[in-house]
LUMTI-219374 format. One record per atom (N, C-alpha, C): atom name; x, y, z. Coordinates in steps of 0.001 Angstrom, whole numbers, plus 500000, padded with zeros to 6 digits. Atoms other than C-alpha are relative to their C-alpha. Layout:
+----+--------+--------+--------+
!  a !   east !  north !     up !
+----+--------+--------+--------+
! CA !      X !      Y !      Z !
...
+----+--------+--------+--------+
This chain:
+----+--------+--------+--------+
!  a !   east !  north !     up !
+----+--------+--------+--------+
!  N ! 500328 ! 499865 ! 498592 !
! CA ! 504515 ! 487943 ! 476940 !
!  C ! 499396 ! 501381 ! 500229 !
!  N ! 500674 ! 498740 ! 499711 !
! CA ! 502179 ! 490615 ! 478268 !
!  C ! 500211 ! 500364 ! 501464 !
!  N ! 499789 ! 499516 ! 498641 !
! CA ! 503080 ! 492664 ! 481345 !
!  C ! 498664 ! 500514 ! 500530 !
!  N ! 501278 ! 499616 ! 499424 !
! CA ! 500060 ! 493069 ! 483626 !
!  C ! 500108 ! 501092 ! 501047 !
!  N ! 499870 ! 499011 ! 498943 !
! CA ! 501463 ! 495251 ! 486366 !
!  C ! 501440 ! 500320 ! 500319 !
!  N ! 498688 ! 499551 ! 499561 !
! CA ! 504383 ! 497133 ! 487806 !
!  C ! 499880 ! 500408 ! 501463 !
!  N ! 499915 ! 499560 ! 498612 !
! CA ! 505302 ! 497545 ! 491463 !
!  C ! 501267 ! 500827 ! 500116 !
!  N ! 498851 ! 499119 ! 499849 !
! CA ! 507593 ! 500488 ! 492198 !
!  C ! 500132 ! 500395 ! 501467 !
!  N ! 499715 ! 499586 ! 498636 !
! CA ! 509197 ! 501102 ! 495581 !
!  C ! 500968 ! 501163 ! 499903 !
!  N ! 499212 ! 498778 ! 500144 !
! CA ! 510505 ! 504653 ! 495750 !
!  C ! 500895 ! 500158 ! 501221 !
!  N ! 499053 ! 499844 ! 498894 !
! CA ! 513653 ! 504943 ! 497851 !
!  C ! 500904 ! 501210 ! 499815 !
!  N ! 499204 ! 498800 ! 500216 !
! CA ! 515223 ! 508033 ! 496334 !
!  C ! 499121 ! 501060 ! 499343 !
!  N ! 500772 ! 498869 ! 500520 !
! CA ! 514157 ! 511267 ! 494704 !
!  C ! 499693 ! 499919 ! 498512 !
!  N ! 500325 ! 500111 ! 501425 !
! CA ! 513849 ! 509973 ! 491123 !
!  C ! 498502 ! 499810 ! 499849 !
!  N ! 501456 ! 500063 ! 500118 !
! CA ! 510263 ! 510527 ! 490040 !
!  C ! 499501 ! 498665 ! 499422 !
!  N ! 500588 ! 501264 ! 500443 !
! CA ! 508205 ! 507365 ! 489668 !
!  C ! 499363 ! 500096 ! 498612 !
!  N ! 500605 ! 499956 ! 501336 !
! CA ! 506319 ! 508633 ! 486583 !
!  C ! 501015 ! 499748 ! 498885 !
!  N ! 498978 ! 500210 ! 501021 !
! CA ! 509581 ! 508677 ! 484611 !
!  C ! 500445 ! 498545 ! 499968 !
!  N ! 499595 ! 501397 ! 499930 !
! CA ! 510472 ! 505193 ! 485802 !
!  C ! 498915 ! 499076 ! 499455 !
!  N ! 501113 ! 500854 ! 500414 !
! CA ! 507037 ! 503796 ! 485007 !
!  C ! 499537 ! 500292 ! 498575 !
!  N ! 500433 ! 499612 ! 501346 !
! CA ! 506603 ! 505563 ! 481647 !
!  C ! 500226 ! 498916 ! 498955 !
!  N ! 499824 ! 501052 ! 501011 !
! CA ! 508164 ! 502748 ! 479570 !
!  C ! 498964 ! 498883 ! 500117 !
!  N ! 501014 ! 501039 ! 499811 !
! CA ! 505775 ! 500215 ! 481088 !
!  C ! 498642 ! 500491 ! 499518 !
!  N ! 501277 ! 499418 ! 500426 !
! CA ! 502806 ! 502534 ! 480453 !
!  C ! 499942 ! 500082 ! 498469 !
!  N ! 499954 ! 499961 ! 501468 !
! CA ! 503928 ! 502949 ! 476802 !
!  C ! 499815 ! 498606 ! 499417 !
!  N ! 500100 ! 501379 ! 500453 !
! CA ! 504246 ! 499192 ! 476416 !
!  C ! 498580 ! 499481 ! 500141 !
!  N ! 501369 ! 500432 ! 499743 !
! CA ! 500800 ! 498604 ! 477919 !
!  C ! 499261 ! 501132 ! 500718 !
!  N ! 500688 ! 498854 ! 499393 !
! CA ! 498594 ! 501690 ! 478518 !
!  C ! 499039 ! 499623 ! 501127 !
!  N ! 500945 ! 500446 ! 498974 !
! CA ! 496227 ! 499620 ! 480695 !
!  C ! 500693 ! 499369 ! 501204 !
!  N ! 499233 ! 500666 ! 498951 !
! CA ! 498997 ! 498408 ! 483014 !
!  C ! 499624 ! 500529 ! 501393 !
!  N ! 500254 ! 499628 ! 498606 !
! CA ! 498345 ! 498420 ! 486747 !
!  C ! 501333 ! 500359 ! 500646 !
!  N ! 498764 ! 499554 ! 499356 !
! CA ! 501026 ! 500453 ! 488531 !
!  C ! 499721 ! 500241 ! 501480 !
!  N ! 500108 ! 499868 ! 498547 !
! CA ! 501460 ! 500209 ! 492295 !
!  C ! 501319 ! 500569 ! 500500 !
!  N ! 498801 ! 499303 ! 499546 !
! CA ! 503908 ! 502585 ! 493984 !
!  C ! 499981 ! 500126 ! 501521 !
!  N ! 499817 ! 499761 ! 498563 !
! CA ! 505212 ! 502672 ! 497552 !
!  C ! 501033 ! 501096 ! 500148 !
!  N ! 499079 ! 498900 ! 499765 !
! CA ! 506846 ! 505838 ! 498768 !
!  C ! 500101 ! 500289 ! 501492 !
!  N ! 499796 ! 499629 ! 498596 !
! CA ! 508238 ! 507154 ! 502067 !
!  C ! 499640 ! 501458 ! 500246 !
!  N ! 500098 ! 498558 ! 499909 !
! CA ! 507574 ! 510817 ! 501345 !
!  C ! 498565 ! 500450 ! 499733 !
!  N ! 501386 ! 499555 ! 500130 !
! CA ! 504170 ! 512456 ! 501892 !
!  C ! 499797 ! 500942 ! 498816 !
!  N ! 500126 ! 499073 ! 501135 !
! CA ! 504779 ! 515254 ! 499368 !
!  C ! 500020 ! 499232 ! 498686 !
!  N ! 499908 ! 500784 ! 501222 !
! CA ! 505811 ! 512750 ! 496719 !
!  C ! 498745 ! 499156 ! 499795 !
!  N ! 501206 ! 500815 ! 500147 !
! CA ! 502808 ! 510540 ! 497440 !
!  C ! 498838 ! 500848 ! 499495 !
!  N ! 501059 ! 499113 ! 500472 !
! CA ! 500486 ! 513505 ! 496936 !
!  C ! 500178 ! 500329 ! 498515 !
!  N ! 499735 ! 499705 ! 501413 !
! CA ! 502168 ! 514400 ! 493631 !
!  C ! 499679 ! 498800 ! 499115 !
!  N ! 500273 ! 501210 ! 500776 !
! CA ! 501964 ! 510799 ! 492429 !
!  C ! 498506 ! 499756 ! 499865 !
!  N ! 501456 ! 500162 ! 500059 !
! CA ! 498277 ! 510645 ! 493303 !
!  C ! 499381 ! 501016 ! 499052 !
!  N ! 500504 ! 498963 ! 500908 !
! CA ! 497648 ! 513930 ! 491491 !
!  C ! 500308 ! 499659 ! 498548 !
!  N ! 499615 ! 500388 ! 501357 !
! CA ! 499516 ! 512595 ! 488447 !
!  C ! 499195 ! 498809 ! 499496 !
!  N ! 500791 ! 501155 ! 500397 !
! CA ! 497235 ! 509565 ! 488457 !
!  C ! 500850 ! 498822 ! 499551 !
!  N ! 499075 ! 501060 ! 500416 !
! CA ! 500172 ! 507167 ! 488197 !
!  C ! 499416 ! 498605 ! 500232 !
!  N ! 500571 ! 501295 ! 499631 !
! CA ! 498193 ! 504338 ! 489806 !
!  C ! 499696 ! 500005 ! 501484 !
!  N ! 500252 ! 500118 ! 498564 !
! CA ! 497764 ! 503075 ! 493345 !
!  C ! 501277 ! 500377 ! 500747 !
!  N ! 498840 ! 499500 ! 499271 !
! CA ! 500099 ! 504924 ! 495739 !
!  C ! 499836 ! 499662 ! 501475 !
!  N ! 499991 ! 500337 ! 498583 !
! CA ! 500967 ! 503632 ! 499199 !
!  C ! 501132 ! 500765 ! 500675 !
!  N ! 499005 ! 499301 ! 499191 !
! CA ! 502746 ! 505825 ! 501726 !
!  C ! 500259 ! 499136 ! 501221 !
!  N ! 499635 ! 500938 ! 498946 !
! CA ! 504634 ! 503664 ! 504234 !
!  C ! 499374 ! 500281 ! 501350 !
!  N ! 500518 ! 499699 ! 498663 !
! CA ! 503580 ! 505491 ! 507412 !
!  C ! 498479 ! 499919 ! 500042 !
!  N ! 501461 ! 500116 ! 500044 !
! CA ! 499934 ! 505631 ! 506304 !
!  C ! 499579 ! 498530 ! 500074 !
!  N ! 500341 ! 501424 ! 500004 !
! CA ! 499893 ! 501891 ! 505655 !
!  C ! 500277 ! 499362 ! 501353 !
!  N ! 499701 ! 500492 ! 498660 !
! CA ! 501534 ! 501178 ! 508999 !
!  C ! 498882 ! 500383 ! 500960 !
!  N ! 501077 ! 499534 ! 499124 !
! CA ! 498934 ! 503283 ! 510805 !
!  C ! 498696 ! 499269 ! 499693 !
!  N ! 501218 ! 500700 ! 500407 !
! CA ! 496093 ! 501681 ! 508814 !
!  C ! 500014 ! 498556 ! 500521 !
!  N ! 499879 ! 501373 ! 499522 !
! CA ! 497367 ! 498201 ! 509691 !
!  C ! 499842 ! 499905 ! 501508 !
!  N ! 500130 ! 500001 ! 498546 !
! CA ! 497642 ! 499061 ! 513373 !
!  C ! 498548 ! 500219 ! 500420 !
!  N ! 501405 ! 499745 ! 499689 !
! CA ! 494099 ! 500453 ! 513437 !
!  C ! 499155 ! 498766 ! 499695 !
!  N ! 500745 ! 501210 ! 500341 !
! CA ! 492742 ! 497373 ! 511651 !
!  C ! 500219 ! 498913 ! 501042 !
!  N ! 499713 ! 501001 ! 498970 !
! CA ! 494469 ! 495130 ! 514182 !
!  C ! 499213 ! 500305 ! 501275 !
!  N ! 500690 ! 499612 ! 498770 !
! CA ! 493028 ! 497073 ! 517119 !
!  C ! 498502 ! 499774 ! 499869 !
!  N ! 501436 ! 500181 ! 500210 !
! CA ! 489520 ! 497060 ! 515656 !
!  C ! 499645 ! 498517 ! 500019 !
!  N ! 500273 ! 501449 ! 500006 !
! CA ! 489676 ! 493314 ! 514953 !
!  C ! 500198 ! 499404 ! 501383 !
!  N ! 499651 ! 500576 ! 498699 !
! CA ! 491238 ! 492578 ! 518320 !
!  C ! 498959 ! 500309 ! 501061 !
!  N ! 500900 ! 499592 ! 498934 !
! CA ! 488748 ! 494509 ! 520420 !
!  C ! 498531 ! 500045 ! 499605 !
!  N ! 501405 ! 500123 ! 500387 !
! CA ! 485542 ! 494056 ! 518421 !
!  C ! 499419 ! 498809 ! 500758 !
!  N ! 500570 ! 501094 ! 499205 !
! CA ! 483135 ! 491823 ! 520384 !
!  C ! 500176 ! 498619 ! 499375 !
!  N ! 499863 ! 501319 ! 500621 !
! CA ! 483212 ! 488983 ! 517849 !
!  C ! 501470 ! 499591 ! 499915 !
!  N ! 498574 ! 500324 ! 500079 !
! CA ! 487000 ! 489204 ! 517481 !
!  C ! 500516 ! 499543 ! 501355 !
!  N ! 499545 ! 500386 ! 498668 !
! CA ! 487498 ! 488987 ! 521244 !
!  C ! 499647 ! 498547 ! 500278 !
!  N ! 500385 ! 501390 ! 499759 !
! CA ! 485546 ! 485741 ! 521418 !
!  C ! 500782 ! 499054 ! 499101 !
!  N ! 499209 ! 500844 ! 500904 !
! CA ! 487441 ! 484376 ! 518400 !
!  C ! 501410 ! 499798 ! 500544 !
!  N ! 498667 ! 500127 ! 499422 !
! CA ! 490788 ! 485107 ! 520095 !
!  C ! 499966 ! 499014 ! 501165 !
!  N ! 500097 ! 500868 ! 498836 !
! CA ! 489637 ! 483373 ! 523252 !
!  C ! 499786 ! 498547 ! 499580 !
!  N ! 500249 ! 501352 ! 500472 !
! CA ! 488350 ! 480337 ! 521311 !
!  C ! 501269 ! 499370 ! 499445 !
!  N ! 498768 ! 500516 ! 500596 !
! CA ! 491691 ! 480018 ! 519563 !
!  C ! 501081 ! 499750 ! 501060 !
!  N ! 499032 ! 500226 ! 498941 !
! CA ! 493439 ! 479873 ! 522934 !
!  C ! 500940 ! 501158 ! 500227 !
!  N ! 499161 ! 498817 ! 499822 !
! CA ! 494942 ! 483348 ! 522725 !
!  C ! 499686 ! 500606 ! 501365 !
!  N ! 500188 ! 499420 ! 498684 !
! CA ! 495451 ! 484908 ! 526138 !
!  C ! 499513 ! 501439 ! 499930 !
!  N ! 500419 ! 498608 ! 500156 !
! CA ! 494475 ! 488282 ! 524675 !
!  C ! 501153 ! 500963 ! 500018 !
!  N ! 498809 ! 499142 ! 499999 !
! CA ! 498037 ! 489580 ! 524756 !
!  C ! 500733 ! 499839 ! 498695 !
!  N ! 499237 ! 500031 ! 501242 !
! CA ! 500099 ! 490489 ! 521727 !
!  C ! 501399 ! 499491 ! 500257 !
+----+--------+--------+--------+
């Protein structure tokens, strides 16, 4: 069996690179995706090149902005109305 990827959710102060190192040794081309709550840690992980790093608050903000853009873009507004949405969340 070949491992294709690792998803790591960081909830404490243990460094993700140490946790992901065995997977990287097993498969140097492995895709590693990390979620963290801490901005400093996310910056360090990105600098270390561990893989794709998601910071919870950044992703929340990004999702909210995407929703607003889709909701209030001219084509999105007409799509909401066609679907029977009253325009309220």
